[in-house]
C-alpha positions in Angstrom: 112.7 -27.7 77.3 111.6 -31.2 76.4 110.2 -31.6 79.9 108.0 -28.5 79.4 106.5 -29.7 76.2 104.0 -32.1 77.8 102.9 -29.3 80.2 102.5 -26.8 77.3 100.5 -29.4 75.4 98.2 -29.9 78.3 97.7 -26.2 78.9 96.9 -25.7 75.2 94.4 -28.5 75.2 92.7 -27.1 78.3 92.5 -23.7 76.7 91.0 -25.0 73.5 88.5 -27.1 75.3 87.5 -24.2 77.5 86.6 -21.9 74.6 82.9 -21.8 73.6 81.2 -19.9 70.8 77.6 -18.8 71.1 75.5 -17.6 68.2 73.6 -14.3 68.3 70.3 -16.0 69.2 71.9 -18.1 72.0 72.7 -17.5 75.6 74.8 -19.6 78.0 73.8 -20.1 81.6 77.2 -20.8 83.4 77.3 -22.9 86.6 80.6 -22.7 88.6 80.8 -25.4 91.2 77.0 -25.7 91.0 76.2 -22.0 91.4 75.0 -19.8 88.6 77.4 -17.0 87.8 75.3 -15.5 85.0 74.2 -15.8 81.4 76.9 -15.2 78.9 77.0 -14.7 75.2 76.8 -14.2 72.3 80.3 -14.6 70.9 83.4 -16.3 72.4 83.4 -17.1 76.1 85.9 -18.9 78.3 85.0 -21.6 80.8 87.3 -23.0 83.4 87.7 -26.7 82.9 86.2 -29.1 85.5 84.6 -26.3 87.6 82.4 -24.6 85.0 79.4 -26.0 83.2 77.3 -24.2 80.6 73.7 -24.8 79.4 72.7 -23.2 76.1 69.3 -21.5 75.8 67.8 -20.3 72.5 66.1 -16.9 72.4 64.3 -17.5 69.2 60.5 -17.8 69.0 59.2 -21.4 69.2 56.1 -22.6 67.4 54.7 -25.5 69.4 51.9 -27.6 68.2 49.2 -28.4 70.7 47.7 -31.9 69.8 44.0 -32.5 69.5 42.1 -32.1 72.7 38.7 -33.6 73.4 36.5 -30.8 74.7 32.9 -30.6 75.8 31.7 -27.0 75.4 29.3 -25.2 77.7 26.3 -26.1 75.5 27.3 -29.9 75.7 28.8 -30.3 72.3 31.7 -32.7 72.0 34.5 -31.3 69.8 38.2 -31.7 69.1 40.4 -28.7 69.1 44.1 -28.2 68.3 46.2 -25.0 68.4 49.6 -23.6 67.9 51.5 -21.6 70.6 54.2 -19.1 69.8 56.6 -18.3 72.7 60.1 -17.3 73.4 62.6 -17.3 76.3 63.3 -13.8 77.6 65.1 -14.7 80.9 67.5 -17.7 80.3 68.4 -18.0 84.0 64.7 -18.4 85.1 64.1 -20.8 82.2 66.8 -23.1 83.6 66.3 -22.7 87.3 62.6 -22.4 87.7 61.4 -25.4 85.7 63.1 -28.7 84.8 62.1 -28.6 81.1 60.5 -25.4 80.0 59.5 -26.8 76.6 57.6 -29.8 78.1 56.1 -27.6 80.8 54.8 -25.1 78.3 53.3 -27.8 76.2 51.4 -29.3 79.1 50.1 -26.0 80.4 49.0 -25.2 76.9 46.9 -28.3 76.6 45.2 -27.9 79.9 44.5 -24.3 79.3 43.0 -24.9 75.9 40.7 -27.5 77.3 39.5 -25.4 80.2 38.9 -22.2 78.1 37.1 -24.0 75.2 35.0 -26.0 77.8 33.8 -22.7 79.4 32.3 -21.2 76.2 29.6 -22.2 73.7 30.3 -23.6 70.3 28.9 -20.6 68.5 31.3 -18.4 70.4 34.3 -20.6 69.5 33.4 -20.5 65.8 32.3 -16.8 65.6 34.7 -15.2 68.1 37.9 -17.2 67.7 40.1 -14.2 68.3 38.5 -13.7 71.8 39.2 -17.4 72.7 42.8 -17.0 71.4 43.4 -13.9 73.6 42.0 -15.6 76.6 44.2 -18.7 76.2 47.2 -16.4 75.6 46.6 -14.4 78.7 46.4 -17.5 80.9 49.5 -19.1 79.4 51.4 -15.8 79.8 50.4 -15.6 83.4 51.6 -19.2 84.2 54.7 -19.2 82.1 55.9 -15.7 83.1 57.7 -17.0 86.3 59.6 -19.4 84.1 61.1 -16.5 82.0 58.9 -17.3 79.0 56.8 -14.9 77.1 53.8 -16.2 75.1 53.6 -14.2 72.0 50.5 -15.6 70.3 48.0 -18.5 70.4 46.0 -19.6 67.4 43.3 -22.2 67.1 44.1 -24.3 64.0 41.3 -26.8 63.6 37.9 -27.5 65.2 36.6 -31.0 64.5 32.8 -31.2 64.8 30.6 -34.3 64.8 28.7 -35.2 61.6 25.3 -34.5 63.3 26.4 -31.1 64.3 27.7 -30.3 60.9 24.4 -31.2 59.3 22.5 -29.1 61.9 24.8 -26.2 61.2 24.3 -26.6 57.5 20.5 -26.5 57.9 20.8 -23.4 60.1 23.0 -21.6 57.6 20.5 -22.5 54.8 17.6 -21.2 56.8 19.5 -18.0 57.5 20.3 -17.5 53.8 16.6 -18.0 52.9 15.6 -15.5 55.6 17.9 -12.9 54.2 16.7 -13.6 50.7 13.1 -13.0 51.7 14.0 -9.8 53.5 15.9 -8.5 50.5 13.0 -9.5 48.2 10.4 -7.8 50.4 12.6 -4.7 50.6 12.9 -4.6 46.9 9.1 -4.9 46.4 8.6 -2.1 49.0 11.0 0.2 47.2 9.4 -0.7 43.8 5.9 0.1 45.2 7.0 3.5 46.3 8.5 4.2 42.9 5.3 3.1 41.2 3.2 5.3 43.5 5.4 8.3 42.6 5.0 7.4 38.9 1.3 7.2 39.2 1.2 10.7 40.8 3.3 12.0 37.8 1.0 10.3 35.3 -2.1 11.7 37.0 -0.7 15.2 36.7 0.7 14.6 33.1 -1.6 12.1 31.3 0.6 12.3 28.2 3.3 10.4 30.1 1.2 7.3 29.9 1.1 7.6 26.1 4.9 7.9 26.1 5.2 4.8 28.2 2.9 3.0 25.8 5.1 3.9 22.9 8.2 2.9 24.7 6.7 -0.5 25.5 5.8 -0.9 21.8 9.4 -0.2 20.8 10.8 -2.8 23.3 8.4 -5.4 22.0 9.2 -4.7 18.4 13.0 -5.2 19.1 12.4 -8.9 19.8 11.8 -10.7 16.5 10.6 -13.9 18.2 8.1 -12.3 20.4 4.5 -11.9 19.6 3.3 -8.3 19.5 0.3 -7.4 21.5 -1.4 -4.0 20.9 -3.5 -2.9 23.9 -6.3 -0.6 22.9 -7.9 1.7 25.5 -11.4 0.9 26.5 -12.5 4.5 25.9 -11.5 4.1 22.3 -13.6 1.0 21.9 -16.6 2.5 23.7 -16.8 5.3 21.2 -17.8 2.8 18.4 -20.6 1.4 20.5 -22.0 4.7 21.6 -25.9 4.6 21.6 -27.6 8.0 21.3 -29.9 8.6 24.2 -28.0 6.4 26.6 -25.9 7.6 29.4 -23.6 5.1 30.9 -25.7 2.1 29.6 -29.0 3.3 31.0 -31.7 4.3 28.4 -33.2 7.8 28.9 -36.9 8.2 29.1 -38.4 9.6 25.8 -39.9 13.1 26.4 -43.7 13.3 26.6 -45.6 14.1 23.3 -46.4 17.7 22.9 -50.0 18.6 23.4 -52.2 19.3 20.2 -53.3 22.9 20.4 -56.4 22.0 18.3 -57.5 19.3 20.7 -59.5 20.3 23.6 -59.2 18.4 26.8 -62.0 16.1 27.8 -63.8 17.4 30.9 -63.3 15.3 34.0 -67.1 15.0 34.4 -67.8 13.6 30.9 -69.7 10.3 31.4 -68.2 7.1 30.1 -70.0 5.5 27.1 -72.3 2.8 28.1 -73.1 -0.5 26.5 -76.4 -0.7 24.5 -77.6 -3.2 27.1 -78.2 -1.6 30.4 -77.7 -3.4 33.6 -80.6 -5.6 34.5 -81.8 -6.2 30.9 -82.1 -9.8 30.1 -80.4 -10.9 27.0 -82.4 -13.3 24.9 
């Protein structure tokens, strides 16, 4: 029995060292004499000593930061762009066999893809349509990383570094755009107000008493402000009534009617000779 104790101890040691425990999010790619026999896990697995070797692969989603990339856009603007890539391993055997280091490979392909995609679009498109750029980068990454057993879940541009000159130019452009919108809104308001005033004028033309009501309302609003000076507008027709001149119509004097003829006075005949001077023509005056 004492001779069997060392053998039992060695067997127990080999069994203990052959046991592996994998978490729920882990898989183990087992190599036996250099050949893959499958992906095992999660839970307790048994490996044969010396002949079996296992590589753990995590199935959780990785968030990989893509460092700043110097990019020249299609409209010749130099910018710096960084992003974050979310991916996970869906086939552990391919992730181990098809690429040496799937993390490093995914990082490099993400950098080159980000530069190529951002260099093929204009700056305005990157700023205004960032979702479109993200989807384009994601589709390219998923296409290249798919044979490695990797699924790219999402790509997000984090920060876009613009030169100072471009920032000032964009600020001027934004200010001009805001001024344009303000002018359009102001013009639209004046147009709507003019239409309302035209409608009000039509109502006042049909109902003249509405103008008097508006006059009284204005008087009440002015009287409510104690600091304001009160101005009483008087219609011109009311003033003109005090300066009315009989016989004048609209400032032009009427012609007085001709004097009535005297019935006792006889008209002078047209052939009546004109009175002559006591001195006739040709008489010399001494």
